[in-house]
C-alpha positions in Angstrom: -85.8 32.4 -152.5 -86.0 28.5 -151.8 -87.9 26.2 -154.2 -90.6 24.4 -152.4 -91.4 22.4 -155.6 -88.8 21.7 -158.4 -89.5 19.4 -161.4 -87.1 18.9 -164.3 -88.0 17.0 -167.5 -90.6 14.9 -165.6 -92.1 12.2 -167.8 -94.8 9.6 -167.3 -96.7 7.4 -169.5 -99.6 4.7 -169.2 -99.7 1.4 -171.0 -103.1 -0.1 -171.5 -103.5 -3.8 -172.9 -106.6 -5.0 -174.4 -106.6 -8.4 -176.0 -103.6 -8.2 -178.6 -103.4 -4.5 -178.7 -101.3 -2.3 -176.6 -102.0 1.5 -176.2 -99.5 3.8 -174.8 -100.7 7.2 -173.7 -98.3 10.1 -172.5 -99.6 11.9 -169.5 -96.5 14.1 -169.1 -93.8 14.9 -171.6 -90.9 16.5 -170.0 -92.6 19.1 -167.5 -90.4 21.8 -165.9 -91.6 23.7 -163.1 -90.6 25.5 -159.9 -92.8 26.9 -157.1 -90.8 29.0 -154.6 -91.5 29.6 -151.0 -94.4 32.1 -150.2 -95.3 32.0 -153.8 -99.1 31.5 -154.7 -99.4 29.0 -157.2 -102.4 27.5 -159.2 -102.1 24.2 -161.4 -104.6 24.5 -164.0 -105.4 23.0 -167.3 -107.8 21.1 -169.4 -109.0 17.6 -168.4 -106.3 15.2 -169.3 -103.3 17.6 -169.2 -101.5 16.0 -166.6 -102.2 17.8 -163.4 -103.4 15.0 -161.4 -100.7 12.7 -162.7 -98.0 15.4 -161.7 -99.4 15.7 -158.2 -99.6 11.8 -157.8 -95.9 11.8 -158.9 -94.8 14.3 -156.3 -96.7 12.4 -153.6 -95.3 9.1 -154.5 -98.5 7.5 -155.5 -97.2 6.9 -158.9 -93.7 6.0 -160.2 -92.0 8.4 -162.9 -90.7 7.2 -166.2 -87.8 9.7 -166.2 -87.0 13.1 -164.9 -86.6 14.4 -161.5 -88.4 16.5 -158.7 -88.0 17.7 -155.3 -90.2 18.9 -152.6 -89.0 21.0 -149.8 -85.5 20.0 -150.8 -85.9 16.3 -150.7 -85.9 14.2 -153.8 -87.8 11.4 -152.0 -91.4 11.7 -150.5 -90.8 10.6 -146.9 -93.0 10.9 -143.7 -91.5 14.5 -142.8 -92.5 15.8 -146.2 -96.0 14.0 -146.2 -96.8 15.8 -143.1 -96.4 19.0 -144.8 -98.7 18.2 -147.8 -102.5 18.0 -148.0 -104.1 16.1 -150.8 -107.8 15.8 -151.7 -108.3 13.6 -154.8 -111.1 14.8 -157.0 -113.0 11.5 -156.6 -112.0 10.5 -153.0 -112.7 6.7 -152.2 -114.3 5.7 -149.1 -114.2 1.9 -148.3 -117.6 0.8 -147.0 -115.8 -1.8 -144.7 -114.1 0.7 -142.6 -115.7 3.1 -140.1 -114.9 6.8 -140.6 -112.4 6.8 -137.7 -110.7 3.8 -139.3 -110.4 5.7 -142.7 -108.9 8.5 -141.0 -106.6 6.2 -139.2 -105.7 4.7 -142.4 -105.1 8.2 -144.4 -103.3 9.6 -141.5 -100.7 6.5 -141.3 -100.2 7.3 -145.3 -99.1 10.8 -144.1 -96.6 9.4 -141.5 -98.9 10.6 -138.6 -99.2 8.1 -135.7 -100.0 7.4 -132.1 -101.6 9.9 -129.9 -101.4 12.8 -132.2 -103.2 11.0 -134.9 -106.0 10.0 -132.6 -106.2 13.6 -131.2 -106.5 14.8 -135.0 -109.3 12.3 -135.8 -111.2 13.4 -132.8 -111.1 16.9 -134.0 -112.1 16.0 -137.5 -114.9 14.0 -136.3 -116.4 16.7 -134.3 -117.2 18.5 -137.5 -119.2 15.7 -139.0 
């Protein structure tokens, strides 16, 4: 059975500087994970356990410290991969400078969607608001 997601020894830490102090927080310390095709999978855990960090790494929104991962057999997040993934952050950001249509256009472009297909999808989504 094909792996949809495969993660090997994935590590990520955050460094915060304040005045003369540097703090390093380890978010992921060598996570290993496989999700197979047609498998039902839930990614659950306590706050601060690394779920959001893992997802952001898989989506290319953060860079990893070390380790490897693949999604749909690709080790990089390209537009073809992004078209297959939906992501809704816990706290979505809505920039007040943009209209809803402009925000959807921006988010669509992040997913590699463009042109008439994107405009068609935006029109469908806006009908439900």
